[in-house]
C-alpha positions as CSV (number, residue, x, y, z in Angstrom):
1,X,123.6,162.0,109.3
2,X,122.2,158.5,109.0
3,X,120.7,157.0,112.2
4,X,119.7,153.5,113.0
5,X,116.0,152.8,113.9
6,X,117.0,149.8,116.0
7,X,117.6,149.9,119.7
8,X,121.3,149.7,120.9
9,X,120.3,147.2,123.6
10,X,121.5,143.7,122.6
11,X,118.7,141.1,122.8
12,X,115.8,143.5,122.2
13,X,114.0,143.9,118.9
14,X,110.5,145.4,118.6
15,X,108.0,143.9,116.2
16,X,107.4,147.3,114.5
17,X,111.1,147.8,113.7
18,X,111.5,144.2,112.5
19,X,108.5,144.5,110.2
20,X,109.6,147.9,108.9
21,X,113.1,146.5,108.1
22,X,111.7,143.4,106.5
23,X,109.3,145.4,104.3
24,X,112.2,147.8,103.3
25,X,114.4,144.8,102.4
26,X,111.7,143.2,100.2
27,X,111.0,146.5,98.4
28,X,114.7,147.2,97.8
29,X,115.3,143.6,96.8
30,X,112.6,143.7,94.1
31,X,113.9,147.0,92.9
32,X,117.4,145.6,92.5
33,X,116.0,142.6,90.6
34,X,114.1,145.0,88.4
35,X,117.2,147.0,87.7
36,X,119.1,143.9,86.9
37,X,116.5,142.8,84.4
38,X,116.7,146.2,82.7
39,X,120.5,146.0,82.3
40,X,120.9,142.4,81.4
41,X,119.6,140.5,78.3
42,X,120.4,137.0,79.5
43,X,119.2,136.0,83.0
44,X,117.3,133.2,84.7
45,X,114.2,133.4,86.8
46,X,115.9,131.7,89.7
47,X,118.6,134.4,89.8
48,X,116.0,137.2,89.7
49,X,114.2,135.6,92.7
50,X,117.5,135.3,94.5
51,X,118.2,139.0,94.1
52,X,114.7,139.9,95.3
53,X,115.0,137.8,98.5
54,X,118.7,138.2,99.3
55,X,118.4,141.5,101.1
56,X,115.7,140.2,103.4
57,X,117.7,137.0,104.1
58,X,120.9,138.9,104.9
59,X,118.9,141.4,107.0
60,X,117.4,138.6,109.2
61,X,120.8,137.1,109.7
62,X,122.4,140.4,110.7
63,X,119.6,141.1,113.1
64,X,120.0,137.7,114.8
65,X,123.8,137.9,115.2
66,X,124.0,141.6,116.1
67,X,126.5,142.0,118.9
68,X,127.6,138.3,119.0
69,X,131.0,137.9,117.3
70,X,131.2,134.1,117.6
71,X,127.8,133.7,115.9
72,X,128.8,136.1,113.2
73,X,131.9,134.1,112.4
74,X,129.8,130.9,112.2
75,X,127.4,132.5,109.8
76,X,130.2,133.6,107.5
77,X,131.4,130.0,107.5
78,X,127.9,128.9,106.3
79,X,128.0,131.5,103.5
80,X,131.4,130.0,102.4
81,X,129.8,126.5,102.2
82,X,126.9,128.0,100.1
83,X,129.5,129.5,97.7
84,X,131.0,126.1,96.9
85,X,127.5,124.7,96.2
86,X,126.7,127.4,93.7
87,X,127.2,127.4,89.9
88,X,129.9,129.7,88.5
89,X,128.5,133.2,87.8
90,X,129.5,136.1,85.6
91,X,131.3,139.1,87.2
92,X,128.1,141.2,86.8
93,X,126.0,138.6,88.6
94,X,128.6,138.5,91.5
95,X,128.5,142.3,91.7
96,X,124.7,142.3,91.9
97,X,124.8,139.6,94.6
98,X,127.2,141.8,96.7
99,X,125.0,144.8,95.9
100,X,121.9,142.9,97.4
101,X,123.9,141.7,100.4
102,X,125.2,145.2,101.1
103,X,121.6,146.5,101.1
104,X,120.5,143.7,103.4
105,X,123.4,144.4,105.7
106,X,122.5,148.1,105.9
107,X,118.8,147.3,106.6
108,X,119.8,144.7,109.2
109,X,121.7,147.3,111.1
110,X,118.7,149.6,111.0
111,X,120.0,152.2,108.6
112,X,117.0,152.3,106.3
113,X,117.6,155.8,104.9
114,X,121.2,154.8,104.0
115,X,120.1,151.6,102.4
116,X,117.5,153.4,100.2
117,X,120.0,156.1,99.2
118,X,122.7,153.5,98.5
119,X,120.3,151.4,96.4
120,X,119.1,154.4,94.3
121,X,122.7,155.7,93.8
122,X,124.1,152.3,92.8
123,X,121.1,151.6,90.5
124,X,121.5,155.0,88.8
125,X,125.2,154.3,88.2
126,X,124.4,150.8,86.8
127,X,121.8,152.2,84.4
128,X,124.1,155.0,83.3
129,X,127.0,152.6,82.6
130,X,124.7,150.4,80.7
131,X,123.4,153.3,78.7
132,X,126.8,154.5,77.6
133,X,128.0,150.9,77.2
134,X,130.9,151.5,79.5
135,X,133.6,148.9,79.1
136,X,132.1,147.3,76.0
137,X,134.5,146.3,73.2
138,X,134.1,147.7,69.7
139,X,134.6,144.2,68.3
140,X,132.8,141.2,69.7
141,X,135.4,138.7,70.8
142,X,134.6,135.1,71.3
143,X,136.3,132.1,72.9
144,X,137.0,129.2,70.7
145,X,138.0,125.8,72.2
146,X,139.1,123.0,69.9
147,X,139.9,119.5,71.0
148,X,142.6,117.7,68.9
149,X,144.4,114.3,69.2
150,X,147.8,114.4,70.8
151,X,149.6,113.4,67.5
152,X,148.3,116.5,65.7
153,X,150.7,119.5,65.6
154,X,148.6,122.4,66.8
155,X,151.1,125.2,66.1
156,X,149.9,126.1,62.6
157,X,147.2,123.5,61.7
158,X,144.3,125.9,62.1
159,X,146.0,129.1,60.9
160,X,144.6,129.1,57.4
161,X,141.0,128.6,58.6
162,X,141.4,131.3,61.3
163,X,142.7,133.8,58.7
164,X,139.8,132.9,56.4
165,X,137.0,133.2,58.9
166,X,138.3,135.7,61.5
167,X,139.7,139.2,61.5
168,X,141.9,138.5,64.6
169,X,142.8,135.5,66.6
170,X,145.1,134.6,69.4
171,X,146.0,131.3,71.0
172,X,145.6,131.9,74.8
173,X,145.8,128.4,76.4
174,X,146.8,124.8,75.6
175,X,146.0,122.0,78.0
176,X,145.9,118.2,77.9
177,X,142.7,116.2,78.6
178,X,141.6,112.6,78.7
179,X,144.8,111.3,80.4
180,X,147.0,113.2,78.0
181,X,145.6,111.7,74.8
182,X,143.9,114.9,73.7
183,X,144.8,118.6,73.6
184,X,142.4,121.4,74.2
185,X,143.3,124.7,72.4
186,X,141.7,128.0,73.5
187,X,141.6,130.9,71.2
188,X,140.3,134.5,71.4
189,X,138.8,135.3,68.0
190,X,136.9,138.1,66.3
191,X,134.6,136.6,63.6
192,X,134.1,138.3,60.3
193,X,130.6,139.8,60.0
194,X,129.7,138.0,56.8
195,X,130.9,134.6,58.0
196,X,128.5,131.8,58.8
197,X,129.5,130.3,62.2
198,X,128.3,126.8,61.3
199,X,130.5,126.8,58.2
200,X,133.5,127.8,60.3
201,X,132.8,125.0,62.8
202,X,132.3,122.4,60.1
203,X,135.7,123.4,58.6
204,X,137.4,123.1,62.0
205,X,135.8,119.6,62.5
206,X,137.4,118.4,59.3
207,X,140.8,119.3,60.7
208,X,140.4,118.0,64.3
209,X,138.9,114.6,63.5
210,X,135.3,115.6,64.5
211,X,136.3,116.0,68.1
212,X,134.4,118.5,70.3
213,X,134.5,122.2,69.4
214,X,133.1,125.0,71.6
215,X,132.6,128.6,70.7
216,X,131.0,131.1,73.0
217,X,131.0,134.7,74.1
218,X,133.6,135.6,76.8
219,X,131.0,135.4,79.6
220,X,128.3,133.2,78.3
221,X,128.4,130.0,76.3
222,X,126.1,130.0,73.3
223,X,126.9,127.1,71.0
224,X,128.7,123.8,71.1
225,X,129.3,121.0,68.5
């Protein structure tokens, strides 16, 4: 059974327990950041630093509000404000952020053994899923966004080019932009392996009047013309 190392008396916190929890949070945070780097090709240094420090920050917050419901609600409101000041993230990044926060929460409550066990188990599962490429698609699908003028009939104007350069395509969304003077078409496409992506984009530009074209992976933008 997991037991907390912290005293049940509200308002009391020993220096030894606080330092032990802080050290555990830092070690687990750096371990989570290391695992993320092992399972992700594209990442930023700022996000790695965030993962490393997040358990410690959450642990300190939990220690300070332990037993005070009103303060806890106020802190959750602060986290909501931080969310709206953040850049959009991928689903994997969000999962890792919650992972780090859960570890910080466990350490903040004093359950160090549980936090270590949870970190090791989750990291093992993450590495295993990455190793077997769980959930990965056999074909690399990309998102293609084409901007066209409002007077251009988009229903079949790009069909010939899409058949020539892709093995599969599907129009998923149409929306108006620039006060209704432009349309933005969103396709899911599977590029042919022997196709040059620049040639494909150049051919599309000849059809859409050289307006913006964006092609990227489903979770990360990679090129724009």
